[in-house]
C-alpha positions, -999 to 999 in steps of 0.1 A, spaced: 323 212 759 322 243 738 349 270 738 348 288 771 368 319 761 353 345 738 363 343 701 368 374 680 336 382 659 340 377 622 344 411 603 339 406 566 349 442 558 382 437 576 388 404 558 383 423 525 406 451 536 434 427 546 430 408 513 430 439 490 453 463 509 478 441 527 479 408 508 475 418 472 505 441 471 527 415 488 516 384 468 544 387 442 570 391 469 556 361 488 560 340 456 594 354 444 612 357 478 593 329 496 584 352 525 560 338 551 533 365 556 530 360 594 516 395 600 488 389 575 480 354 588 476 369 623 455 398 609 430 374 595 427 359 630 420 392 645 393 397 619 377 364 631 385 343 600 395 313 621 368 315 648 336 307 629 337 269 628 350 260 663 318 253 682 324 216 684 306 185 674 276 192 696 270 227 682 254 240 650 287 244 631 289 257 596 322 259 576 309 284 550 324 316 564 358 298 569 357 286 533 348 320 519 374 338 539 400 314 527 388 318 491 392 356 494 428 352 505 434 326 478 422 350 451 453 371 458 478 345 469 474 307 473 504 304 497 484 326 521 452 309 514 469 276 522 482 291 555 446 300 564 435 264 557 463 251 579 452 275 607 416 266 602 424 229 603 444 232 636 414 249 651 391 222 636 411 193 652 409 208 687 373 219 684 362 185 671 380 166 699 369 157 735 400 173 750 387 200 773 422 211 783 431 221 747 397 236 740 401 259 770 439 267 769 448 266 732 418 268 710 409 305 717 445 315 709 444 296 676 410 310 666 422 346 672 455 341 653 475 345 685 489 310 683 498 299 648 501 264 634 487 238 611 483 202 601 510 175 603 486 151 586 501 147 552 520 115 561 493 101 585 465 105 559 486 87 534 495 61 560 459 55 568 453 49 531 483 25 530 500 48 505 532 52 526 543 41 561 537 61 593 568 82 599 563 87 637 566 60 663 555 64 699 560 45 731 538 46 763 555 62 793 542 77 826 518 105 818 519 103 780 541 91 751 577 94 739 577 100 701 605 98 675 607 100 638 607 126 610 576 142 598 578 159 563 559 190 552 542 206 582 530 240 570 522 274 586 547 264 613 568 291 630 592 281 658 565 287 684 537 270 664 515 240 669 503 212 647 482 180 649 496 146 638 494 109 644 520 84 656 520 46 658 523 28 692 532 -8 695 508 -26 719 519 -58 736 498 -88 725 485 -70 694 496 -77 658 492 -41 646 502 -9 664 475 15 675 474 51 662 473 81 685 465 117 674 479 146 694 487 183 692 524 191 692 542 223 701 572 231 679 591 245 708 591 213 728 624 196 738 635 172 711 617 190 682 638 203 654 624 223 624 640 226 590 624 249 564 615 232 531 616 258 503 621 236 473 586 238 459 581 257 425 554 277 443 541 279 478 575 288 493 560 314 516 540 289 537 565 282 565 566 245 555 590 225 576 604 191 580 599 182 617 623 159 635 612 142 667 639 130 691 622 113 720 597 140 724 574 137 754 537 142 745 516 146 776 481 130 778 468 165 781 478 171 745 462 139 731 432 144 708 423 108 703 435 74 715 429 54 694 428 79 665 406 62 639 371 72 653 383 108 656 397 108 621 363 97 608 347 126 627 370 153 615 379 142 579 348 157 561 356 192 575 393 187 569 386 180 532 358 205 528 379 234 541 404 228 513 377 238 488 383 274 499 417 273 482 403 260 450 374 285 450 397 315 453 421 305 425 392 296 402 376 330 407 408 349 401 415 329 369 381 338 356 389 374 364 422 371 345 404 359 314 379 388 316 408 413 320 419 406 284 385 404 267 388 440 253 424 438 239 424 401 230 387 391 227 388 392 189 412 362 188 405 346 223 370 339 211 384 310 192 396 293 224 371 265 233 368 275 270 356 310 280 351 328 313 314 321 312 320 283 309 343 283 339 320 305 359 291 281 354 312 252 367 324 274 396 290 285 406 277 249 407 307 236 427 305 264 452 268 259 458 275 222 465 303 230 489 283 256 508 254 232 512 277 205 527 294 231 549 262 232 570 267 196 581 304 189 585 300 163 612 280 140 591 300 108 594 281 87 568 300 72 539 276 88 515 284 123 528 321 117 528 319 104 492 301 136 482 328 157 500 356 138 482 340 143 448 336 181 455 372 183 466 383 164 435 362 187 412 376 218 429 412 207 423 406 198 387 386 229 380 414 250 396 440 235 372 416 238 342 409 275 350 445 283 354 454 266 321 428 286 302 437 318 320 473 314 308 462 308 272 438 337 273 465 360 287 491 348 263 526 363 264 516 390 289 508 362 315 539 342 307 565 367 318 584 364 351 560 385 371 529 375 351 499 366 372 487 338 349 519 317 352 519 322 390 483 310 392 491 280 370 519 269 393 497 275 424 468 256 409 488 224 406 494 226 443 456 222 448 459 190 428 488 175 447 483 186 483 470 158 506 446 144 497 460 146 462 441 140 430 452 104 428 445 99 466 410 113 462 403 90 432 415 60 453 392 70 482 363 76 459 368 41 443 370 25 477 337 40 487 321 27 455 320 61 438 
């Protein structure tokens, strides 16, 4: 089914106003003081930023608007852009599922920014790739599952937030446990959140460690059982949406280079990478991403390989653009409150957030790319 409740219409002028008037002045404080910009994250929801890609697998879904809204936020502050990605991804999980209960009861709230949350898939995605073990274990009980374990790094998660994740369930007579994907509410009995603010950047993302102590997960909250077919359905969109973060920081780094062309152009011209070089790569990458955004439910290996390559290129170009922005800005960008050094720290997050650069390269190799 499609979403029954109305979703707030997308308002590009309001997204621009939020980015320029609310977020830009707060970006330094979010970085320095690790403040979670909850009011701003909710405001983007009211402007429709999370409601353009939630029609479901049987609809004509396009991720372009979601990616571009995320990019606009990321131009000012990657922490906030990342929170938009987490919120978009939570909506993507529910909309892509066959769970009518969650589509009716929760999805409209998520799409409007009334219910906040994100993705608890860092560990499960790595576990599916056999990079690390699954951290959550579940057991079948009447009406659902009891789940225990510790899930690291769930972002955009206030105390009343939601997130999607996967847990293992031992099945009698089978050598390997099955995997179940569900939506979890942070306020359920047995859930304990601990803020994780040790990153060199991105401290304002409400990133938590989540402890499960025999948490009951009702069947009404299960997205997929078993999880693997659903993961294959949603992973292209999950990965494509991240390109919004890369696009925003690349564009801003190009702007930072152009800002110093007049005072420093006479010497910066000797640097081998100029704004025009980065802009050509950015334009080509964004065109490729936008084209793929029109078919996010393509489950073919060929399409997923193309998505992975674009995501890898986005992360690498973000780090490259931030590197050259710092060199073009010179000392003025290397001070405590310099924009260039902040963007450099943020850009490395695009390279290490799941799926990280090394994870992407592994997946590309496995698909013969």
